[in-house]
TORKELUM-449894 format. One record per residue (C-alpha): residue number from 1; y, x, z. Coordinates in nm, 4 decimals, decimal comma. Each point is the difference from the previous one (the first is absolute). Example, Ala and Ser with C-alpha at 12.3 -4.5 7.8 and 13.67 -1.06 7.14 Angstrom:
BEGIN
    i        c2        c1        c3
    1   -0,4500    1,2300    0,7800
    2    0,3440    0,1370   -0,0660
This chain:
BEGIN
    i        c2        c1        c3
    1    0,0305   -0,0079   -0,0116
    2    0,2027    0,2543    0,1123
    3   -0,0515    0,1553   -0,3255
    4    0,0960   -0,3328   -0,2018
    5    0,3307    0,0279    0,2416
    6    0,0867    0,3361   -0,1369
    7   -0,0825   -0,0842   -0,3734
    8    0,2167   -0,3250    0,0610
    9    0,2743    0,2500    0,1671
   10   -0,0167    0,1667   -0,3080
   11    0,0354   -0,2950   -0,2661
   12    0,3098   -0,0929    0,2071
   13    0,1974    0,3004   -0,0617
   14   -0,1491    0,0086   -0,3197
   15    0,1715   -0,3165   -0,1110
   16    0,3234    0,0750    0,1314
   17    0,0085    0,3711   -0,1877
   18   -0,0917   -0,1506   -0,3142
   19    0,2272   -0,2963    0,0031
   20   -0,2335   -0,2415    0,0746
   21    0,1312   -0,1113    0,3300
   22    0,2889    0,0937    0,2313
   23    0,0793   -0,1399    0,3799
   24    0,2779   -0,2250   -0,0236
   25    0,3767    0,1086    0,0934
   26   -0,1782    0,3224    0,0718
   27    0,3992    0,2383   -0,0125
   28    0,0071   -0,2497    0,3399
   29   -0,3152    0,0595    0,1562
   30   -0,1720   -0,2591   -0,1887
   31   -0,0946   -0,3474    0,1149
   32   -0,3686   -0,0702    0,1351
   33   -0,2115   -0,1842   -0,2327
   34    0,1998   -0,0396   -0,3050
   35    0,0062    0,2523   -0,3165
   36    0,1424    0,0383   -0,2831
   37   -0,1958    0,0347   -0,3637
   38    0,0875    0,3159   -0,2104
   39    0,0053    0,0571   -0,3260
   40   -0,3973    0,0672   -0,0782
   41   -0,0468   -0,2475    0,2883
   42    0,2073   -0,3288   -0,1575
   43   -0,1910    0,0995   -0,3585
   44   -0,3385   -0,0446    0,1793
   45    0,1218   -0,3118    0,1643
   46    0,0907   -0,1687   -0,3131
   47   -0,3015    0,0793   -0,1265
   48   -0,2024   -0,1430    0,2536
   49    0,2335   -0,3045    0,0112
   50   -0,0337   -0,0608   -0,3748
   51   -0,3836    0,0478   -0,0169
   52   -0,0179   -0,2702    0,2486
   53    0,2522   -0,2239   -0,2056
   54   -0,0994    0,0243   -0,2881
   55   -0,3951   -0,0500    0,0996
   56    0,1483   -0,3147    0,1896
   57    0,1704   -0,1625   -0,3305
   58   -0,1157    0,1759   -0,3203
   59   -0,3655   -0,0475    0,0933
   60    0,0023   -0,3508    0,1280
   61    0,1904   -0,2965   -0,1742
   62    0,0638   -0,2117    0,2776
   63    0,1787    0,2182    0,2149
   64    0,3800    0,1176   -0,0170
   65    0,2440    0,1730    0,1754
   66    0,3068   -0,1044    0,2446
   67    0,2620    0,2553    0,2031
   68    0,1454   -0,2120    0,2764
   69    0,2879    0,0658    0,2100
   70   -0,0756    0,2234    0,3296
   71    0,2655   -0,2412    0,2188
   72   -0,1483   -0,3506    0,0411
   73    0,0604   -0,2914    0,1839
   74   -0,0928    0,0689    0,3978
   75   -0,2059   -0,3180    0,0049
   76   -0,2293    0,1008   -0,2417
   77   -0,1322    0,2744    0,2323
   78   -0,0067   -0,2916    0,2990
   79   -0,2560   -0,1710   -0,2416
   80   -0,1963    0,3100   -0,0880
   81   -0,0564    0,0807    0,3738
   82    0,1612    0,2886    0,0134
   83    0,2748   -0,0830    0,2196
   84   -0,2481   -0,0816    0,2873
   85   -0,3250    0,1816   -0,0999
   86    0,1257    0,3005   -0,1554
   87   -0,1189    0,2608    0,2682
   88   -0,1493    0,3214    0,0848
   89   -0,1208    0,0457    0,3555
   90    0,1426    0,2933    0,2142
   91   -0,0520    0,2092    0,2493
   92    0,2320    0,2730    0,1651
   93   -0,1763    0,3443    0,1483
   94    0,2778    0,0205    0,3175
   95   -0,0542    0,3892    0,0204
   96    0,1280    0,1040   -0,3775
   97    0,1890   -0,3082   -0,0500
   98   -0,2093   -0,0732   -0,3328
   99   -0,0701   -0,3153   -0,1184
  100   -0,3346   -0,0759   -0,1988
  101   -0,1689   -0,2813   -0,2217
  102   -0,2615   -0,1084    0,3282
  103   -0,2220   -0,1057   -0,3062
  104   -0,0356    0,3219   -0,1854
  105   -0,0281    0,2005    0,3279
  106   -0,3054   -0,1700    0,0438
  107   -0,1252   -0,0121   -0,3747
  108    0,0861    0,3463    0,0656
  109   -0,2625    0,0744    0,2999
  110   -0,2592   -0,2497   -0,2260
  111    0,0194    0,2640   -0,2793
  112   -0,0663    0,3083    0,2869
  113   -0,3170   -0,1797    0,0539
  114   -0,1095   -0,0332   -0,3502
  115    0,1111    0,3396   -0,0449
  116   -0,2509    0,1529    0,2868
  117   -0,3000   -0,2566   -0,1934
  118    0,0736    0,1996   -0,2964
  119   -0,0325    0,3197    0,1377
  120   -0,3217   -0,0943    0,1606
  121   -0,1080   -0,1349   -0,3367
  122    0,1575    0,3522   -0,1725
  123   -0,2103    0,2204    0,2631
  124   -0,3247   -0,1893   -0,0429
  125    0,0357    0,0090   -0,3787
  126    0,0506    0,4034   -0,0359
  127   -0,3063    0,0026    0,2744
  128   -0,2347   -0,1943   -0,2196
  129    0,1392    0,0637   -0,3374
  130   -0,1675   -0,2017   -0,3160
  131   -0,2423   -0,1343    0,2394
  132    0,2820   -0,2148    0,2098
  133    0,0208   -0,3861   -0,0268
  134    0,3410   -0,1305    0,1236
  135   -0,1337   -0,3395    0,0872
  136   -0,2321    0,0919    0,2204
  137    0,1712    0,2732    0,1478
  138    0,2843   -0,2595    0,0910
  139   -0,2682   -0,2554    0,1434
  140   -0,1947    0,2129    0,2225
  141    0,2166    0,3097    0,1156
  142    0,1539   -0,0791    0,3524
  143    0,3254    0,1635    0,0084
  144    0,1000   -0,1604   -0,3525
  145   -0,1496   -0,3502    0,1465
  146    0,1916    0,0346    0,3334
  147    0,3100    0,0967   -0,1842
  148   -0,0635   -0,2868   -0,2616
  149   -0,0073   -0,2498    0,2982
  150    0,3007    0,1124    0,1572
  151    0,1733   -0,0178   -0,3273
  152   -0,1269   -0,3322   -0,0815
  153    0,0750   -0,1493    0,3479
  154    0,3649    0,1557   -0,0084
  155    0,0670   -0,1527   -0,3602
  156   -0,0859   -0,3015    0,1167
  157    0,2698   -0,0328    0,2431
  158    0,2142    0,1361   -0,1868
  159   -0,0275   -0,2439   -0,2409
  160   -0,0342   -0,2928    0,2303
  161    0,3238    0,1291    0,1712
  162    0,1824   -0,0168   -0,3591
  163   -0,0953   -0,2934   -0,1269
  164    0,0825   -0,1784    0,3473
  165    0,3567    0,1962    0,0140
  166   -0,0962    0,1326    0,3509
  167    0,2508    0,2391    0,0414
  168   -0,0932    0,0838    0,4144
  169   -0,4273    0,0124   -0,1993
  170    0,1147    0,2749   -0,2253
  171    0,1956    0,1838    0,3201
  172   -0,3064   -0,0304    0,1751
  173   -0,1912    0,2024   -0,3073
  174    0,1989    0,2589    0,0508
  175   -0,0296    0,0542    0,3708
  176   -0,3482   -0,0703   -0,0100
  177   -0,0653    0,2469   -0,2685
  178    0,2280    0,2618    0,1364
  179    0,2012    0,0277   -0,2889
  180    0,2559    0,2703    0,0278
  181    0,3487    0,0582   -0,1662
  182   -0,0233    0,2137   -0,2879
  183    0,2916    0,2056    0,1472
  184    0,0116    0,0102    0,3730
  185   -0,3830   -0,0317    0,0616
  186    0,0405   -0,2497    0,2749
  187   -0,0703   -0,3650    0,0515
  188    0,3150   -0,1297    0,1449
  189    0,0262   -0,3239   -0,2459
  190    0,2686   -0,2719    0,0282
  191   -0,0977   -0,3886   -0,0861
  192   -0,0823   -0,0851   -0,3528
  193    0,2786   -0,1958   -0,1611
  194    0,0364   -0,1425   -0,3452
  195    0,2348    0,1139   -0,2323
  196    0,2036   -0,1758   -0,3235
  197   -0,0589    0,2498   -0,2562
  198    0,3059   -0,1784   -0,2432
  199    0,3552    0,1427   -0,0752
  200    0,2529   -0,2150    0,0797
  201    0,3533    0,0110   -0,1322
  202    0,3103   -0,2507   -0,0241
  203    0,1138   -0,1731   -0,3284
  204    0,3831   -0,1568   -0,0194
  205    0,3492    0,1663    0,0600
  206    0,0814   -0,1009    0,3466
  207   -0,1937    0,0425    0,3266
  208   -0,0023   -0,4155    0,0765
  209   -0,0786   -0,0844   -0,3443
  210   -0,2642    0,2300   -0,0925
  211   -0,4000   -0,0780    0,0105
  212   -0,2975    0,2539    0,0452
  213   -0,1799    0,1029   -0,2836
  214   -0,3217    0,2300    0,0306
  215   -0,0881    0,2356   -0,2526
  216   -0,3309   -0,0922   -0,1402
  217   -0,2759    0,1548    0,1473
  218   -0,2629   -0,1301   -0,2939
  219    0,0832   -0,0812   -0,3350
  220   -0,2650   -0,3136   -0,0259
  221    0,2469   -0,2554    0,1348
  222    0,2108    0,0667   -0,3214
  223   -0,2141   -0,1319   -0,1967
  224   -0,1081   -0,2821    0,1857
  225    0,3223   -0,1631    0,0130
  226    0,0288    0,0679   -0,3764
  227   -0,3316   -0,0980   -0,1098
  228    0,1021   -0,3436   -0,1679
  229    0,2871    0,1534   -0,1696
  230   -0,2169    0,2434   -0,1753
  231   -0,3102   -0,2839   -0,0623
  232    0,2561   -0,2491   -0,1016
  233    0,2037    0,2535   -0,2986
  234   -0,3025    0,2035   -0,0978
  235   -0,2128   -0,2841   -0,0091
  236   -0,2770    0,1414    0,1906
  237   -0,2679   -0,1788    0,0607
  238   -0,2421    0,0700    0,2974
  239   -0,1568    0,2758    0,0674
  240    0,2725    0,1756   -0,0273
  241    0,1279    0,3158    0,1807
  242    0,3931    0,1697    0,0660
  243    0,0201    0,3841    0,0313
  244    0,2711    0,1487    0,1816
  245    0,0877    0,3803    0,0642
  246    0,3079    0,0482    0,2651
  247    0,1064    0,1437    0,3190
  248   -0,0706   -0,1713    0,3677
  249    0,0545    0,1507    0,3714
  250   -0,1257    0,0033    0,2871
  251    0,1132    0,1405    0,3203
  252   -0,2918    0,1940    0,0606
  253   -0,0313    0,1260    0,3545
  254   -0,2330    0,2641   -0,0475
  255    0,0483    0,1322   -0,3570
  256   -0,2134    0,3244   -0,0982
  257   -0,2112    0,1593   -0,2637
  258    0,2935    0,0707   -0,2440
  259    0,0159   -0,2784   -0,2041
  260   -0,2840   -0,1956    0,0644
  261    0,1732   -0,2204    0,2725
  262    0,3929   -0,0337   -0,0528
  263    0,3118   -0,2169    0,0902
  264    0,0830   -0,0632   -0,3713
  265   -0,2578    0,0045   -0,2332
  266   -0,0934   -0,1618   -0,3565
  267   -0,2607   -0,2584   -0,0445
  268   -0,1998   -0,1417   -0,2841
  269   -0,1415   -0,3306    0,0299
  270   -0,1224   -0,2525   -0,2276
  271   -0,0869   -0,3921    0,1626
  272   -0,2246   -0,1750   -0,2379
  273    0,0237   -0,3966    0,0212
  274   -0,3678   -0,1703   -0,0119
  275   -0,1307   -0,3335    0,0612
  276   -0,0829   -0,1009    0,3486
  277   -0,3717    0,0553    0,0642
  278    0,0167    0,2532   -0,2787
  279    0,1002    0,3044    0,2023
  280   -0,2953    0,1819    0,1445
  281   -0,1022    0,0738   -0,3867
  282    0,3533    0,1446   -0,0977
  283   -0,0191    0,2057    0,3582
  284   -0,3093    0,1496   -0,1047
  285    0,1158    0,0385   -0,3498
  286    0,3643    0,1697    0,0965
  287   -0,1991    0,2226    0,2096
  288   -0,2622    0,1470   -0,2374
  289    0,3132    0,0127   -0,3015
  290    0,2354    0,1847    0,2839
  291   -0,2775    0,2800    0,1002
  292   -0,0695    0,0559   -0,3890
  293    0,3665    0,0565   -0,0405
  294   -0,0107    0,2472    0,2376
  295   -0,3442    0,1472   -0,0751
  296    0,1466    0,0556   -0,4137
  297    0,2639    0,3022    0,1504
  298   -0,3190    0,1733    0,0406
  299    0,1083    0,2005    0,3225
  300   -0,3836   -0,0832    0,1205
  301   -0,1576   -0,3439    0,0698
  302   -0,1676    0,1097    0,3207
  303    0,3745    0,0014    0,1679
  304    0,0352   -0,3528   -0,0251
  305   -0,1769   -0,2483    0,2465
  306    0,0652   -0,3616    0,0778
  307    0,0849   -0,1280    0,3266
  308   -0,0321   -0,3364    0,1103
  309    0,2701   -0,1073    0,2566
  310   -0,2055   -0,1225    0,3325
  311    0,3683   -0,1689    0,1012
  312    0,1154   -0,2311   -0,2493
  313    0,3592   -0,1248   -0,0389
  314    0,0408   -0,3149    0,1409
  315    0,0387   -0,1332   -0,3836
  316   -0,2701    0,1842   -0,1279
  317   -0,3488   -0,0751   -0,0602
  318   -0,1021    0,3159   -0,1687
  319    0,1680    0,4162    0,0076
  320   -0,1434    0,2754   -0,0996
  321    0,1883    0,3355   -0,0290
  322   -0,0686    0,2937   -0,2558
  323   -0,0056    0,3141    0,1859
  324    0,0311    0,3603   -0,1751
  325   -0,0917    0,2622    0,1656
  326    0,3189    0,2394    0,1233
  327   -0,0003    0,2998    0,1646
  328    0,0250   -0,1607    0,3473
  329   -0,2966   -0,2636   -0,0711
  330   -0,0739   -0,3083   -0,1712
  331    0,3398   -0,1674   -0,0388
  332    0,1188   -0,3422   -0,1391
  333    0,1987    0,0194   -0,3756
  334   -0,0349   -0,3716   -0,1155
  335   -0,0878   -0,3102    0,1912
  336   -0,1741   -0,3207   -0,1951
  337    0,0655   -0,2992    0,2165
  338   -0,0812   -0,3688   -0,0813
  339    0,3291   -0,1507    0,1770
  340   -0,1381   -0,3976   -0,0148
  341    0,2788   -0,2142   -0,0820
  342    0,1443    0,0766    0,3277
  343    0,3790    0,1655   -0,1481
  344    0,0534   -0,2557   -0,2543
  345   -0,0869   -0,2933    0,2396
  346    0,2508    0,2165    0,2673
  347    0,2824   -0,0026   -0,2727
  348   -0,0339   -0,4019   -0,0925
  349    0,0317   -0,0590    0,3931
  350    0,2706    0,2373    0,0404
  351    0,1634   -0,0435   -0,2887
  352   -0,0234   -0,3968   -0,0447
  353   -0,0326    0,0172   -0,3423
  354   -0,3469   -0,0695   -0,1551
  355   -0,1298    0,2970   -0,1982
  356   -0,3521   -0,1240   -0,1088
  357   -0,1385    0,0834   -0,3240
  358   -0,1123   -0,2744   -0,2600
  359   -0,3705    0,0444   -0,1122
  360    0,0008   -0,1673   -0,3817
  361   -0,3983    0,0416   -0,0117
  362   -0,0574   -0,1462    0,3604
  363    0,3048   -0,2382   -0,0644
  364    0,1580    0,0703    0,3798
  365    0,2171    0,2147    0,2021
  366   -0,1125    0,2362    0,2696
  367    0,1181    0,2957    0,1840
  368   -0,1810    0,3226   -0,2160
  369   -0,1864    0,2891    0,2142
  370    0,0713    0,3039   -0,0435
  371   -0,1489    0,3746   -0,0201
  372    0,1847    0,2520    0,0764
  373   -0,0305    0,3947   -0,1429
  374    0,2824    0,2158    0,1607
  375   -0,0035    0,3810    0,0138
  376    0,2158    0,2455    0,1301
  377    0,1429    0,2018   -0,2874
  378    0,1212    0,2600    0,2785
  379   -0,4032    0,0390    0,1412
  380   -0,1235   -0,0081   -0,3730
  381    0,2292    0,2647   -0,0588
  382   -0,1433    0,2058    0,2816
  383   -0,3424   -0,0658   -0,0776
  384    0,0448    0,1565   -0,4120
  385    0,1858    0,2870    0,2002
  386   -0,2817    0,0912    0,2407
  387   -0,3073   -0,0759   -0,2347
  388    0,2161    0,2516   -0,2551
  389    0,0821    0,2722    0,2126
  390   -0,1930    0,3211   -0,0443
  391    0,0233    0,3345    0,1038
  392   -0,2534    0,1500   -0,2667
  393   -0,1299    0,3261    0,0156
  394   -0,0402    0,2097   -0,3360
  395   -0,2729    0,2352   -0,1562
  396    0,2852    0,2792    0,0117
  397    0,0405   -0,0422    0,3854
  398    0,3375   -0,2180    0,0001
  399    0,0372   -0,2818    0,1213
  400    0,2221   -0,2818   -0,1744
  401    0,1419   -0,3324    0,1461
  402   -0,0816   -0,3061   -0,2482
  403    0,0914   -0,3674   -0,0181
  404   -0,3298   -0,1433   -0,1972
  405    0,2417   -0,2949   -0,0459
  406   -0,1355   -0,3154   -0,2023
  407    0,1516    0,1107   -0,3481
  408    0,1702   -0,3415   -0,0302
  409    0,1577    0,0012    0,2977
  410    0,0835    0,3631   -0,0082
  411    0,4234    0,0630    0,0104
  412    0,0088    0,2517   -0,2751
  413   -0,2554   -0,0139   -0,2488
  414    0,0615    0,3237   -0,1947
  415    0,2181    0,3009    0,0533
  416    0,1136    0,1956   -0,2949
  417   -0,0043    0,3902    0,0457
  418    0,1374    0,2354   -0,2565
  419   -0,1956    0,3664    0,1068
  420    0,2946    0,1790   -0,0340
  421    0,3980   -0,0834   -0,0103
  422    0,0732    0,1271   -0,3304
  423   -0,0815    0,0229   -0,3543
  424    0,0105   -0,3579   -0,0686
  425   -0,2935   -0,1098    0,2192
  426    0,2778   -0,1686    0,2454
  427    0,1324   -0,1967   -0,3081
  428   -0,3235   -0,0961   -0,1265
  429   -0,0933   -0,1010    0,3355
  430    0,2785   -0,2541    0,0101
  431   -0,0945   -0,1530   -0,2793
  432   -0,3513   -0,0585    0,1381
  433    0,1748   -0,1882    0,2823
  434    0,2374   -0,1871   -0,2291
  435   -0,2672   -0,1589   -0,1540
  436   -0,2542   -0,1092    0,3221
  437    0,2712   -0,0624    0,2397
  438    0,0696   -0,3687   -0,1635
  439   -0,4158   -0,0604    0,1200
  440   -0,0319    0,2443    0,2972
  441    0,1825    0,1173    0,2773
  442    0,0125    0,3543   -0,1395
  443    0,1646    0,3518    0,2045
  444    0,0611    0,2615   -0,1823
  445    0,0494    0,3200    0,2111
  446    0,0673    0,3751   -0,0944
  447    0,0148    0,1795    0,3394
  448   -0,2670    0,2958    0,1060
  449   -0,2531    0,0633   -0,1123
  450   -0,2513   -0,2494   -0,1976
  451   -0,2967   -0,0211    0,3254
  452    0,2758   -0,0422    0,2806
  453    0,1224   -0,3193   -0,2584
  454   -0,3376   -0,1086   -0,0222
  455   -0,0562    0,0087    0,3831
  456    0,2970   -0,1768    0,0463
  457   -0,0831   -0,3001   -0,2524
  458   -0,3969   -0,0030    0,1737
  459    0,2269   -0,0597    0,3406
  460    0,1406   -0,3555   -0,0915
  461   -0,2842   -0,0760   -0,2284
  462    0,1131    0,0552   -0,3326
  463   -0,2895   -0,0976   -0,2567
  464    0,0857    0,2306   -0,3101
  465    0,1866    0,3086   -0,0579
  466    0,0828    0,0883   -0,3416
  467    0,0972    0,3780   -0,0687
  468    0,1830    0,0955   -0,2994
  469   -0,0515    0,3828   -0,1398
  470    0,0670    0,2313   -0,3034
  471   -0,3322   -0,1708   -0,1417
  472    0,1891   -0,3294    0,0105
  473    0,3039    0,0788   -0,2296
  474   -0,3176    0,1488   -0,2313
  475   -0,2386   -0,3133   -0,0122
  476    0,1660   -0,2922    0,1746
  477   -0,2699    0,0389    0,3156
  478    0,0454    0,0185    0,3614
  479   -0,2104    0,0401    0,3052
  480   -0,1010   -0,3084    0,1781
  481   -0,1042    0,0593    0,3690
  482   -0,1976   -0,2699    0,2118
  483    0,1067   -0,0069    0,3384
  484   -0,2940   -0,0873    0,1423
  485   -0,2633    0,2450   -0,2197
  486    0,3073    0,2832   -0,0400
  487   -0,2197   -0,0291   -0,3631
  488    0,2469    0,1253   -0,2582
  489   -0,0656   -0,1160   -0,4009
  490    0,2207    0,0775   -0,2923
  491    0,1272   -0,3692   -0,1504
  492    0,2810   -0,0472   -0,3014
  493    0,3180   -0,1174    0,1162
  494   -0,0171   -0,3593   -0,1647
  495   -0,3286   -0,0645    0,1972
  496    0,1561    0,0468    0,3569
  497    0,1104   -0,3744   -0,0169
  498   -0,3605   -0,1769   -0,0586
  499   -0,1534    0,2321    0,2491
  500    0,2396   -0,0514    0,3016
  501    0,0015   -0,3336   -0,0965
  502   -0,3242   -0,0556    0,0507
  503   -0,0450    0,1215    0,3544
  504    0,3661   -0,1134    0,1129
  505   -0,0013   -0,3386   -0,0781
  506    0,0351   -0,2699    0,2554
  507   -0,2228   -0,1655   -0,2645
  508   -0,2552    0,1785    0,0313
  509   -0,0291   -0,0551    0,3518
  510    0,0260   -0,4059   -0,0666
  511   -0,2686    0,0156   -0,2472
  512   -0,2238    0,1007    0,2885
  513    0,0426   -0,3367    0,1546
  514   -0,1000   -0,2260   -0,2419
């Protein structure tokens, strides 16, 4: 685990050094859990968003997009339950004066028991070699059975306390398990309290004439309050979906792990409206389709898993997360939820307006049920970055740092490098840049030795480098170097466009989803 944490630290510093992610307001010592995307980061992020958007709106005739405002009428958040129930259970350590989420402290403690079980299994696997039967070992080894029983009992207690919203029960688990503060190492805990995560602000010119509004904590409600507008103007028939990408804001007390949990973040959400009674069929289809979308990137199928929710939100009748293996464990990157008709019914009740759908096939009006797919852009960005980063040992004993980014997502698609800064090579290189730049993000670079320039492009994940040398002037061919294999081939300049396009176009990714 410690080794993984070291890798994560390297990824964070690499992200800053190569213009992917900067701490926000850094010259003023930063702002906790807020980050800015640099010149390469914003390109990677935009490419992730484009991949999602096109996969939703181009590949599905019945899905369209909107962009709703961040500020919304405050009653929307009353109707959605966010004003009364959007809370985290928090606990303070009196000695370190640090505040923690009680549920996260307990989850981390359960993860430690899991690690102990895994260690026992790894030791046995080493001892028994090929003849090792993991299932049998789990079922018969005394130490593993003891740890598993302890884990299961604790997990059940935790699950019960969370479902019952039992704050005292959560505190009692922390006390009974002797969980210590990671900073002070003491067990001097306060009570557990609820803390609302919404940011409030005032709208209006005078103090007495102003209205309290909230920065939206999710983008979904903007879709729900517009669903009838979209349905009528787009003449949509159920089932249909509405997609949106936008900023959301949560006053996270325990923001951590770089851009994994931030106070200002971006979401890609699609709400799919279906007939009541058909929601679970659509839920399982979307669950399957979304995992396929992730796996098409080629980051490694074994890095994904589903995690079904034990504690369902009060409005849901099915929920699952797609988790990705980050350097700090399997973590949620996307949630798929069957939200029933909760949101639309609430908005109908609180607004007093009829927002039912008239189904011409059934000749009746009803409140549609909703399947939600919700993915954090920043978490997605982090999963792509973490799984692409490699410190590769080369045959000549050197090490290179390379980002094996999926080519369609890479910030720069190709770099054109004149071998030397004379003899007409820079001019020829500029000519090639001018041909390619309309279709691909293309860099021109002439500073330093060619090997150094290759390394710089590897570090930002550029899939192709094109080297212009003296032979280019004779026969109009260049050296095309491929990032992952470092293989170099001689190709005619007029074939460059087709060769690069085949590898880096978003269409090549989208075709895998057919």
